[in-house]
N, C-alpha and C positions, 0 to 999 in steps of 0.2 A: 761261745766260739772265740778262740783265742786270736790276737791280732797277727796278721802276717808280717813275719820277722823281716821280709824284704822290703816292705812299705810301713815303717813306723808311723804311728798316728801322729799328726800335726798338733802341737800343743796350742790349747785355747788361752789367749790371754785373759786373766781373771778380770781386770779393769777395763777391758776394751769397750770404748763407746763410739758410736756411729758419728761421722763428721756432722757438726751441725750447721745447716744452711743459714747464712746470714737473712735476716729479717727485712721486713719492708722498710724500717726506721734507718737501718745499717745501709740498705741499698741506695735510699734516698740521700744519706749523708756522702755516699761515694759519688753520687750524680752531681750534687751541689759542689762537693770538693773539687771536682774536675774544672768547673767554671769559676770557681774562687782563685783557684790555682793559676787559671789563666790571667785573670785579674792582677794577681799578686805579682806574677813573673813578668808580666807586661808592664807594670809600673816599674818594677825594678831595673829590668833592662831599657825601658824608655828613660828613665831618669839619668842611667849611665851614659846612654847614648846622646842624650842632650847635654849633660855635662862635657862629655869628650868633643861634642860639636862646638860648643862654646870656647873651650880651652883650647882646640887645635882646628879652627875654622879653614885653614888652608888645606888641610889633609882629610877632613871629614868628608865622607859621602853625602851626596843630596839627600833631602828628606825621604823621597820615596824608597831609596836603596837603604836607608836606615830602618824605616819601618819593615821592609822585608826582612831585614836581619832580625828586628825583634820579634816578628811573628814566627821565624823558623825556630829561635830560641825558646820562646814562650810554649809553643805547642808541643816541641820535643821535650821539654822539662816537665810540663804538666802531664802529658801523656804518659812519659815513662814512670812517673810516681804514682799515677792512678792505675796503670796497669800492673805493675809490680805489686801495689797493695791489694788489687782486687784478686790477682791469681794466687798471692800468698793467703788471703783470707778465705777465699773459696776452697781453696786446697784440692782435694780428689774431684770436688765438683767442677772444677775448671775442665776436666776431661769428660765430664758427664753429658751425654747426648740428650738426656731427658728433660723434664720440665725444670727441675731445680738446677741443672747445671748451666755452665757458660757455653758449652759446644765445642770445644778445642779438641775435635776429632776429626780424621780424615774424611772428607767428602766423597760421596759418589760422583762419578764423571758425568753422569746424567745432569746433576744439579750444578756442577760446575760451567756446563754449557748453557744451561738456563739462566744461572747467574749471570754470566757474561751478556746473553742476549738482553735480559731485563735491564742489564746496567746501560746497554747501548740504547735501548728504548725509552728509558726513564727521562733523560733529558730532551728527547724529541716531544713525547707524549706532555711532559711537563711544561715544555714551552708552548705547545699549542694551549695547554690548560690555563697557563699564566696570561697568555696572549688575549685569550677569550675573556677572562675576569678582568684584566687591567686596562683593555682597551689599547689607547695610545701611551700609556704610561710606561716609562721604562724601568726595568727591574734589573738590578745588579748587586751582587754581594761586595762588602767593603773590600774583602781580601782581592777580587778581582780588579776592583778599581785602581788599587794601589800598584798590583803587579803590572798592569797594563801601562803604567808609568815609569817603572824600574828598568834597570839595566838588565839586558838579556841574560847575562851570567846569573843573576840573581833570580830571574824568572826560573831559569833551569834548576837553580839550588832549591827552590821552592817547591818544585815538582814532587820530590819523594814526601814531603811533609803533608801537602794536601791530598796526593793520590795513595799514600801508603799509611803515614803515621796516623793522620785525621781520621780516615775511615776506620782503621783498627781500633783506636780507643773509642770511637763513637759506636761501634758494633759490640764491643765488650759492654759498653754501659748500657745501651738501648736494646739490643737484641740478644744481650747475654743476660744481665743482672735485672734489668726493668722488665723485661719480657717474661722472665722466669718468674718473678713476683707476680704479675698480672695473669699468667696462665695457670697458676695455681689457684687464684681466686676467682676468675671470671671465665675460663676456657680459652681456647686457642683463638677462635675468631674475633671475639670481642678484644682479647689481649693485642692482637695484631693491630686492630683499629685504634686502640687508646694509645699504644706504644708510638704508632705513626703521628698520632695527633700531637703527643707530647714532644716527638722529634721535630715535627715541622715548628712548634711555637717556641721552642728554646732557642731556635736560630732567628727569631725576629729582630733581636739588636743587631745582628750581623746585617740583616736586611733593611736597616734603616727604619724598622717599625712599619714596613708595607705589608699589611695583612694579605693582600692579595697574590703574594709570593710565597705564603704558607702552603697553599695546596699542592704546588709543585714537590715540595719537601715531604708533605705527608704522604704522596705518591711513592717516592723513592723509599720512605719508611715502611709502606705497606708492602712493597716488594721484597725488601730485605727481612721483614718479619715473617712473610710466608715461606720465604726460602729457609730461614732459620728453622721454623716449625716443621716443614715438609721433609728437610734433608737431615735434621738431627745435629747439623754442624753449623758453626759460625762462619765457616770460610766461604760457601756460597754467597751469603748475604755480603760478607767483606769484598768478594769480587765484583758483585754488583754495584756496591757503593764506591769502589774504587774506579770501575769503568765509567760511572756517572760524573766523578770528579775529573776524570782524566779528559772526557769530552768537553767538560765546561772550561778547562784550561786553554783549549786551542785558540780563542779569542785572545790570549795573552800574547800570541807569537804573530799575530796578524797586526798588532798595534805597532807603532813607530815608538822609539825611546824618545 
């Protein structure tokens, strides 16, 4: 049968190859690189801020305000680099909703609503869980302690970093790359559990190594992992993560400067 002259056959590239998904080692390197970059940028901006404060003490902002500026610059720079590298390296898999992809696809409205609800419920349930485990011990993250002492203008400037930039890069890392690797090796349910546990453990330094604060973050990670798997999109888990962080910042504005 001769080809239809109105619909010419599409040429098939001779040397076309499917995009190779990054492996476990490359994924681990990307995860570690994010925290290494945070340390490196924090050291760089912290050194610069200390030099400027020593050289111009009369105009330098107080220490809590300088720390907020360092945090903003550090997270923004580290997150931009990691997201850029990962979306370039994952290529078309960035927009893949399956097990190998990062899930940058439009979410269903149902899961947007569920993600919002879980993001609001997570700090409430997590707070009760932490209180039950920790008893009378107070639990607070380092960023929250610093922000509560900073100028209100800098608290507001920190909000986009804590509510948008931080959750986005962590969702790409943990519910995108890491969860994809785990799902291909152990199935969905175990992958959600393991990725949530890793998510909680890596935050231990920011929690002052208070182990009883980890279950709270594991709960958030489990909610986000479930949303990523069920919806096929990374955006519902990002919404849940962002809502959780937004509620956690309320205390910043109830404190006096």
